[in-house]
C-alpha positions as protocol buffer text, in pm:
chain_id: "A"
residue {
  index: 1
  type: UNK
  ca { x: 0 y: -1 z: 3 }
}
residue {
  index: 2
  type: UNK
  ca { x: 293 y: 234 z: 70 }
}
residue {
  index: 3
  type: UNK
  ca { x: 436 y: 146 z: -271 }
}
residue {
  index: 4
  type: UNK
  ca { x: 99 y: 233 z: -439 }
}
residue {
  index: 5
  type: UNK
  ca { x: 80 y: 562 z: -262 }
}
residue {
  index: 6
  type: UNK
  ca { x: 438 y: 651 z: -362 }
}
residue {
  index: 7
  type: UNK
  ca { x: 352 y: 576 z: -722 }
}
residue {
  index: 8
  type: UNK
  ca { x: 41 y: 800 z: -686 }
}
residue {
  index: 9
  type: UNK
  ca { x: 258 y: 1073 z: -554 }
}
residue {
  index: 10
  type: UNK
  ca { x: 510 y: 1046 z: -832 }
}
residue {
  index: 11
  type: UNK
  ca { x: 219 y: 1039 z: -1078 }
}
residue {
  index: 12
  type: UNK
  ca { x: 61 y: 1355 z: -935 }
}
residue {
  index: 13
  type: UNK
  ca { x: 401 y: 1523 z: -929 }
}
residue {
  index: 14
  type: UNK
  ca { x: 479 y: 1438 z: -1291 }
}
residue {
  index: 15
  type: UNK
  ca { x: 121 y: 1530 z: -1420 }
}
residue {
  index: 16
  type: UNK
  ca { x: 125 y: 1852 z: -1214 }
}
residue {
  index: 17
  type: UNK
  ca { x: 459 y: 1951 z: -1344 }
}
residue {
  index: 18
  type: UNK
  ca { x: 333 y: 1917 z: -1700 }
}
residue {
  index: 19
  type: UNK
  ca { x: 27 y: 2121 z: -1622 }
}
residue {
  index: 20
  type: UNK
  ca { x: 236 y: 2397 z: -1458 }
}
residue {
  index: 21
  type: UNK
  ca { x: 463 y: 2395 z: -1764 }
}
residue {
  index: 22
  type: UNK
  ca { x: 158 y: 2432 z: -1986 }
}
residue {
  index: 23
  type: UNK
  ca { x: 29 y: 2718 z: -1773 }
}
residue {
  index: 24
  type: UNK
  ca { x: -300 y: 2555 z: -1684 }
}
residue {
  index: 25
  type: UNK
  ca { x: -196 y: 2498 z: -1319 }
}
residue {
  index: 26
  type: UNK
  ca { x: -13 y: 2725 z: -1085 }
}
residue {
  index: 27
  type: UNK
  ca { x: 276 y: 2609 z: -875 }
}
residue {
  index: 28
  type: UNK
  ca { x: 92 y: 2687 z: -562 }
}
residue {
  index: 29
  type: UNK
  ca { x: -197 y: 2463 z: -661 }
}
residue {
  index: 30
  type: UNK
  ca { x: 46 y: 2185 z: -730 }
}
residue {
  index: 31
  type: UNK
  ca { x: 207 y: 2226 z: -392 }
}
residue {
  index: 32
  type: UNK
  ca { x: -138 y: 2222 z: -234 }
}
residue {
  index: 33
  type: UNK
  ca { x: -220 y: 1899 z: -403 }
}
residue {
  index: 34
  type: UNK
  ca { x: 98 y: 1731 z: -291 }
}
residue {
  index: 35
  type: UNK
  ca { x: 48 y: 1847 z: 79 }
}
residue {
  index: 36
  type: UNK
  ca { x: -308 y: 1702 z: 59 }
}
residue {
  index: 37
  type: UNK
  ca { x: -165 y: 1379 z: -75 }
}
residue {
  index: 38
  type: UNK
  ca { x: 102 y: 1366 z: 199 }
}
residue {
  index: 39
  type: UNK
  ca { x: -192 y: 1398 z: 456 }
}
residue {
  index: 40
  type: UNK
  ca { x: -366 y: 1110 z: 289 }
}
residue {
  index: 41
  type: UNK
  ca { x: -68 y: 875 z: 264 }
}
residue {
  index: 42
  type: UNK
  ca { x: -15 y: 826 z: 642 }
}
residue {
  index: 43
  type: UNK
  ca { x: -373 y: 714 z: 725 }
}
residue {
  index: 44
  type: UNK
  ca { x: -407 y: 486 z: 422 }
}
residue {
  index: 45
  type: UNK
  ca { x: -79 y: 318 z: 497 }
}
residue {
  index: 46
  type: UNK
  ca { x: -215 y: 211 z: 838 }
}
residue {
  index: 47
  type: UNK
  ca { x: -472 y: -15 z: 662 }
}
residue {
  index: 48
  type: UNK
  ca { x: -185 y: -267 z: 580 }
}
residue {
  index: 49
  type: UNK
  ca { x: -101 y: -357 z: 939 }
}
residue {
  index: 50
  type: UNK
  ca { x: -482 y: -333 z: 1027 }
}
residue {
  index: 51
  type: UNK
  ca { x: -564 y: -614 z: 771 }
}
residue {
  index: 52
  type: UNK
  ca { x: -261 y: -819 z: 886 }
}
residue {
  index: 53
  type: UNK
  ca { x: -394 y: -803 z: 1235 }
}
residue {
  index: 54
  type: UNK
  ca { x: -752 y: -895 z: 1121 }
}
residue {
  index: 55
  type: UNK
  ca { x: -608 y: -1199 z: 933 }
}
residue {
  index: 56
  type: UNK
  ca { x: -415 y: -1316 z: 1241 }
}
residue {
  index: 57
  type: UNK
  ca { x: -730 y: -1277 z: 1460 }
}
residue {
  index: 58
  type: UNK
  ca { x: -932 y: -1480 z: 1215 }
}
residue {
  index: 59
  type: UNK
  ca { x: -675 y: -1761 z: 1210 }
}
residue {
  index: 60
  type: UNK
  ca { x: -655 y: -1766 z: 1589 }
}
residue {
  index: 61
  type: UNK
  ca { x: -1029 y: -1767 z: 1619 }
}
residue {
  index: 62
  type: UNK
  ca { x: -1057 y: -2069 z: 1384 }
}
residue {
  index: 63
  type: UNK
  ca { x: -803 y: -2265 z: 1601 }
}
residue {
  index: 64
  type: UNK
  ca { x: -982 y: -2173 z: 1916 }
}
residue {
  index: 65
  type: UNK
  ca { x: -1316 y: -2286 z: 1763 }
}
residue {
  index: 66
  type: UNK
  ca { x: -1149 y: -2617 z: 1665 }
}
residue {
  index: 67
  type: UNK
  ca { x: -1047 y: -2679 z: 2015 }
}
residue {
  index: 68
  type: UNK
  ca { x: -1401 y: -2590 z: 2154 }
}
residue {
  index: 69
  type: UNK
  ca { x: -1547 y: -2832 z: 1902 }
}
residue {
  index: 70
  type: UNK
  ca { x: -1310 y: -3123 z: 1999 }
}
residue {
  index: 71
  type: UNK
  ca { x: -1530 y: -3411 z: 2126 }
}
residue {
  index: 72
  type: UNK
  ca { x: -1480 y: -3516 z: 2486 }
}
residue {
  index: 73
  type: UNK
  ca { x: -1262 y: -3820 z: 2541 }
}
residue {
  index: 74
  type: UNK
  ca { x: -1452 y: -4148 z: 2560 }
}
residue {
  index: 75
  type: UNK
  ca { x: -1417 y: -4336 z: 2883 }
}
residue {
  index: 76
  type: UNK
  ca { x: -1651 y: -4615 z: 2802 }
}
residue {
  index: 77
  type: UNK
  ca { x: -1629 y: -4933 z: 3015 }
}
residue {
  index: 78
  type: UNK
  ca { x: -1340 y: -4774 z: 3218 }
}
residue {
  index: 79
  type: UNK
  ca { x: -1497 y: -4678 z: 3547 }
}
residue {
  index: 80
  type: UNK
  ca { x: -1244 y: -4857 z: 3769 }
}
residue {
  index: 81
  type: UNK
  ca { x: -1035 y: -4638 z: 3998 }
}
residue {
  index: 82
  type: UNK
  ca { x: -690 y: -4753 z: 4119 }
}
residue {
  index: 83
  type: UNK
  ca { x: -425 y: -4628 z: 4352 }
}
residue {
  index: 84
  type: UNK
  ca { x: -95 y: -4676 z: 4155 }
}
residue {
  index: 85
  type: UNK
  ca { x: 139 y: -4636 z: 4455 }
}
residue {
  index: 86
  type: UNK
  ca { x: 393 y: -4910 z: 4459 }
}
residue {
  index: 87
  type: UNK
  ca { x: 283 y: -5076 z: 4138 }
}
residue {
  index: 88
  type: UNK
  ca { x: 486 y: -5164 z: 3834 }
}
residue {
  index: 89
  type: UNK
  ca { x: 415 y: -5026 z: 3484 }
}
residue {
  index: 90
  type: UNK
  ca { x: 447 y: -5289 z: 3217 }
}
residue {
  index: 91
  type: UNK
  ca { x: 444 y: -5241 z: 2849 }
}
residue {
  index: 92
  type: UNK
  ca { x: 378 y: -5554 z: 2636 }
}
residue {
  index: 93
  type: UNK
  ca { x: 465 y: -5549 z: 2274 }
}
residue {
  index: 94
  type: UNK
  ca { x: 347 y: -5194 z: 2205 }
}
residue {
  index: 95
  type: UNK
  ca { x: 295 y: -5110 z: 1838 }
}
residue {
  index: 96
  type: UNK
  ca { x: 168 y: -4765 z: 1729 }
}
residue {
  index: 97
  type: UNK
  ca { x: 96 y: -4602 z: 1404 }
}
residue {
  index: 98
  type: UNK
  ca { x: -39 y: -4249 z: 1342 }
}
residue {
  index: 99
  type: UNK
  ca { x: -159 y: -4316 z: 994 }
}
residue {
  index: 100
  type: UNK
  ca { x: -239 y: -4678 z: 1020 }
}
residue {
  index: 101
  type: UNK
  ca { x: 42 y: -4769 z: 779 }
}
residue {
  index: 102
  type: UNK
  ca { x: 386 y: -4651 z: 912 }
}
residue {
  index: 103
  type: UNK
  ca { x: 465 y: -4786 z: 1260 }
}
residue {
  index: 104
  type: UNK
  ca { x: 630 y: -4543 z: 1491 }
}
residue {
  index: 105
  type: UNK
  ca { x: 674 y: -4810 z: 1754 }
}
residue {
  index: 106
  type: UNK
  ca { x: 703 y: -5188 z: 1673 }
}
residue {
  index: 107
  type: UNK
  ca { x: 670 y: -5442 z: 1963 }
}
residue {
  index: 108
  type: UNK
  ca { x: 826 y: -5230 z: 2226 }
}
residue {
  index: 109
  type: UNK
  ca { x: 840 y: -5382 z: 2582 }
}
residue {
  index: 110
  type: UNK
  ca { x: 955 y: -5253 z: 2914 }
}
residue {
  index: 111
  type: UNK
  ca { x: 896 y: -5256 z: 3289 }
}
residue {
  index: 112
  type: UNK
  ca { x: 912 y: -4948 z: 3527 }
}
residue {
  index: 113
  type: UNK
  ca { x: 923 y: -5064 z: 3882 }
}
residue {
  index: 114
  type: UNK
  ca { x: 882 y: -4831 z: 4181 }
}
residue {
  index: 115
  type: UNK
  ca { x: 1187 y: -4624 z: 4280 }
}
residue {
  index: 116
  type: UNK
  ca { x: 1367 y: -4698 z: 3955 }
}
residue {
  index: 117
  type: UNK
  ca { x: 1468 y: -4468 z: 3669 }
}
residue {
  index: 118
  type: UNK
  ca { x: 1385 y: -4571 z: 3308 }
}
residue {
  index: 119
  type: UNK
  ca { x: 1539 y: -4378 z: 3019 }
}
residue {
  index: 120
  type: UNK
  ca { x: 1434 y: -4373 z: 2661 }
}
residue {
  index: 121
  type: UNK
  ca { x: 1720 y: -4260 z: 2431 }
}
residue {
  index: 122
  type: UNK
  ca { x: 1704 y: -4212 z: 2062 }
}
residue {
  index: 123
  type: UNK
  ca { x: 1688 y: -3972 z: 1768 }
}
residue {
  index: 124
  type: UNK
  ca { x: 1416 y: -3713 z: 1712 }
}
residue {
  index: 125
  type: UNK
  ca { x: 1105 y: -3885 z: 1571 }
}
residue {
  index: 126
  type: UNK
  ca { x: 1202 y: -4224 z: 1719 }
}
residue {
  index: 127
  type: UNK
  ca { x: 876 y: -4242 z: 1933 }
}
residue {
  index: 128
  type: UNK
  ca { x: 1004 y: -4142 z: 2277 }
}
residue {
  index: 129
  type: UNK
  ca { x: 726 y: -3888 z: 2313 }
}
residue {
  index: 130
  type: UNK
  ca { x: 472 y: -4122 z: 2165 }
}
residue {
  index: 131
  type: UNK
  ca { x: 536 y: -4368 z: 2445 }
}
residue {
  index: 132
  type: UNK
  ca { x: 463 y: -4101 z: 2704 }
}
residue {
  index: 133
  type: UNK
  ca { x: 147 y: -3986 z: 2508 }
}
residue {
  index: 134
  type: UNK
  ca { x: 19 y: -4358 z: 2539 }
}
residue {
  index: 135
  type: UNK
  ca { x: 100 y: -4370 z: 2900 }
}
residue {
  index: 136
  type: UNK
  ca { x: -94 y: -4051 z: 2954 }
}
residue {
  index: 137
  type: UNK
  ca { x: -366 y: -4213 z: 2720 }
}
residue {
  index: 138
  type: UNK
  ca { x: -368 y: -3934 z: 2472 }
}
residue {
  index: 139
  type: UNK
  ca { x: -333 y: -4225 z: 2217 }
}
residue {
  index: 140
  type: UNK
  ca { x: -415 y: -4591 z: 2239 }
}
residue {
  index: 141
  type: UNK
  ca { x: -168 y: -4853 z: 2104 }
}
residue {
  index: 142
  type: UNK
  ca { x: -243 y: -5016 z: 1772 }
}
residue {
  index: 143
  type: UNK
  ca { x: -135 y: -5350 z: 1930 }
}
residue {
  index: 144
  type: UNK
  ca { x: -12 y: -5448 z: 2271 }
}
residue {
  index: 145
  type: UNK
  ca { x: -107 y: -5302 z: 2607 }
}
residue {
  index: 146
  type: UNK
  ca { x: 11 y: -5106 z: 2903 }
}
residue {
  index: 147
  type: UNK
  ca { x: -57 y: -5231 z: 3246 }
}
residue {
  index: 148
  type: UNK
  ca { x: -23 y: -5098 z: 3599 }
}
residue {
  index: 149
  type: UNK
  ca { x: 20 y: -5398 z: 3827 }
}
residue {
  index: 150
  type: UNK
  ca { x: -222 y: -5645 z: 3668 }
}
residue {
  index: 151
  type: UNK
  ca { x: -465 y: -5380 z: 3550 }
}
residue {
  index: 152
  type: UNK
  ca { x: -485 y: -5258 z: 3183 }
}
residue {
  index: 153
  type: UNK
  ca { x: -472 y: -4871 z: 3194 }
}
residue {
  index: 154
  type: UNK
  ca { x: -745 y: -4855 z: 2933 }
}
residue {
  index: 155
  type: UNK
  ca { x: -982 y: -4993 z: 3201 }
}
residue {
  index: 156
  type: UNK
  ca { x: -908 y: -4721 z: 3456 }
}
residue {
  index: 157
  type: UNK
  ca { x: -1120 y: -4415 z: 3484 }
}
residue {
  index: 158
  type: UNK
  ca { x: -917 y: -4166 z: 3281 }
}
residue {
  index: 159
  type: UNK
  ca { x: -944 y: -3882 z: 3526 }
}
residue {
  index: 160
  type: UNK
  ca { x: -845 y: -4105 z: 3812 }
}
residue {
  index: 161
  type: UNK
  ca { x: -540 y: -4225 z: 3604 }
}
residue {
  index: 162
  type: UNK
  ca { x: -430 y: -3888 z: 3492 }
}
residue {
  index: 163
  type: UNK
  ca { x: -461 y: -3740 z: 3841 }
}
residue {
  index: 164
  type: UNK
  ca { x: -180 y: -3975 z: 3952 }
}
residue {
  index: 165
  type: UNK
  ca { x: 65 y: -3874 z: 3674 }
}
residue {
  index: 166
  type: UNK
  ca { x: 337 y: -3618 z: 3739 }
}
residue {
  index: 167
  type: UNK
  ca { x: 499 y: -3469 z: 3436 }
}
residue {
  index: 168
  type: UNK
  ca { x: 807 y: -3255 z: 3430 }
}
residue {
  index: 169
  type: UNK
  ca { x: 876 y: -3103 z: 3092 }
}
residue {
  index: 170
  type: UNK
  ca { x: 1220 y: -3044 z: 2944 }
}
residue {
  index: 171
  type: UNK
  ca { x: 1144 y: -2674 z: 2937 }
}
residue {
  index: 172
  type: UNK
  ca { x: 996 y: -2548 z: 3267 }
}
residue {
  index: 173
  type: UNK
  ca { x: 802 y: -2225 z: 3251 }
}
residue {
  index: 174
  type: UNK
  ca { x: 798 y: -1991 z: 3548 }
}
residue {
  index: 175
  type: UNK
  ca { x: 482 y: -1797 z: 3582 }
}
residue {
  index: 176
  type: UNK
  ca { x: 448 y: -1450 z: 3719 }
}
residue {
  index: 177
  type: UNK
  ca { x: 367 y: -1516 z: 4087 }
}
residue {
  index: 178
  type: UNK
  ca { x: 518 y: -1642 z: 4401 }
}
residue {
  index: 179
  type: UNK
  ca { x: 722 y: -1969 z: 4449 }
}
residue {
  index: 180
  type: UNK
  ca { x: 411 y: -2116 z: 4621 }
}
residue {
  index: 181
  type: UNK
  ca { x: 195 y: -2027 z: 4329 }
}
residue {
  index: 182
  type: UNK
  ca { x: 427 y: -2192 z: 4077 }
}
residue {
  index: 183
  type: UNK
  ca { x: 468 y: -2507 z: 4288 }
}
residue {
  index: 184
  type: UNK
  ca { x: 95 y: -2557 z: 4304 }
}
residue {
  index: 185
  type: UNK
  ca { x: 15 y: -2474 z: 3948 }
}
residue {
  index: 186
  type: UNK
  ca { x: -210 y: -2735 z: 3792 }
}
residue {
  index: 187
  type: UNK
  ca { x: -307 y: -2910 z: 4114 }
}
residue {
  index: 188
  type: UNK
  ca { x: -674 y: -2967 z: 4183 }
}
residue {
  index: 189
  type: UNK
  ca { x: -619 y: -2899 z: 4552 }
}
residue {
  index: 190
  type: UNK
  ca { x: -406 y: -2672 z: 4771 }
}
residue {
  index: 191
  type: UNK
  ca { x: -104 y: -2813 z: 4938 }
}
residue {
  index: 192
  type: UNK
  ca { x: 2 y: -2714 z: 5288 }
}
residue {
  index: 193
  type: UNK
  ca { x: 329 y: -2538 z: 5357 }
}
residue {
  index: 194
  type: UNK
  ca { x: 465 y: -2852 z: 5513 }
}
residue {
  index: 195
  type: UNK
  ca { x: 385 y: -3049 z: 5198 }
}
residue {
  index: 196
  type: UNK
  ca { x: 542 y: -2786 z: 4979 }
}
residue {
  index: 197
  type: UNK
  ca { x: 861 y: -2781 z: 5189 }
}
residue {
  index: 198
  type: UNK
  ca { x: 883 y: -3150 z: 5160 }
}
residue {
  index: 199
  type: UNK
  ca { x: 861 y: -3136 z: 4789 }
}
residue {
  index: 200
  type: UNK
  ca { x: 1114 y: -2869 z: 4782 }
}
residue {
  index: 201
  type: UNK
  ca { x: 1349 y: -3082 z: 4989 }
}
residue {
  index: 202
  type: UNK
  ca { x: 1309 y: -3374 z: 4768 }
}
residue {
  index: 203
  type: UNK
  ca { x: 1418 y: -3149 z: 4474 }
}
residue {
  index: 204
  type: UNK
  ca { x: 1718 y: -3030 z: 4680 }
}
residue {
  index: 205
  type: UNK
  ca { x: 1590 y: -2667 z: 4643 }
}
residue {
  index: 206
  type: UNK
  ca { x: 1511 y: -2603 z: 5014 }
}
residue {
  index: 207
  type: UNK
  ca { x: 1819 y: -2392 z: 5080 }
}
residue {
  index: 208
  type: UNK
  ca { x: 1770 y: -2194 z: 4764 }
}
residue {
  index: 209
  type: UNK
  ca { x: 1413 y: -2096 z: 4877 }
}
residue {
  index: 210
  type: UNK
  ca { x: 1514 y: -2034 z: 5233 }
}
residue {
  index: 211
  type: UNK
  ca { x: 1776 y: -1786 z: 5121 }
}
residue {
  index: 212
  type: UNK
  ca { x: 1498 y: -1553 z: 5005 }
}
residue {
  index: 213
  type: UNK
  ca { x: 1367 y: -1304 z: 5269 }
}
residue {
  index: 214
  type: UNK
  ca { x: 999 y: -1407 z: 5194 }
}
residue {
  index: 215
  type: UNK
  ca { x: 1080 y: -1771 z: 5106 }
}
residue {
  index: 216
  type: UNK
  ca { x: 757 y: -1934 z: 4965 }
}
residue {
  index: 217
  type: UNK
  ca { x: 608 y: -1592 z: 4921 }
}
residue {
  index: 218
  type: UNK
  ca { x: 884 y: -1472 z: 4704 }
}
């Protein structure tokens, strides 16, 4: 739009110069026209970012509407509740494909016993995140099953199952608020200060927090 306005300015200037030379337009009138044009250019140029913002808003609105229209996850025949404390997670011959043709995982098996560390190592796209997505029941395996103790996780109430999963991402975001607010983010109940301090000690961050004058309220 700025280019169009500059072309218009050059056109008016050239045409006006010809008219002035022919004596059909005074130089004062030409200057007046150019000043008017300058006054028009600035408001018109603002239309470009305006339409860009409108386009962004329309795209964001469509994405939000897609999320609102997403059907609620089915939990049919999975009304059992289970306390997972002290139970072993077992994956038996997990196979998974996003498109039904190309397998991301093929007959993967492992056991995760209590108080042990299991690491999945491999290149990007190897299926590491997919395993966690299936553990969290965002996807169901194409073949095989995941059990907690002797119970297939697909038969456990999905809200009960997810309420017992703790997830620490590779990139941890810190929200504007107190240390206490950040520690309790995402929980469906409020923790006591004693429980918070216990968690902080397990993370070896207790001295770090205690060094602040306001401690948990920092």
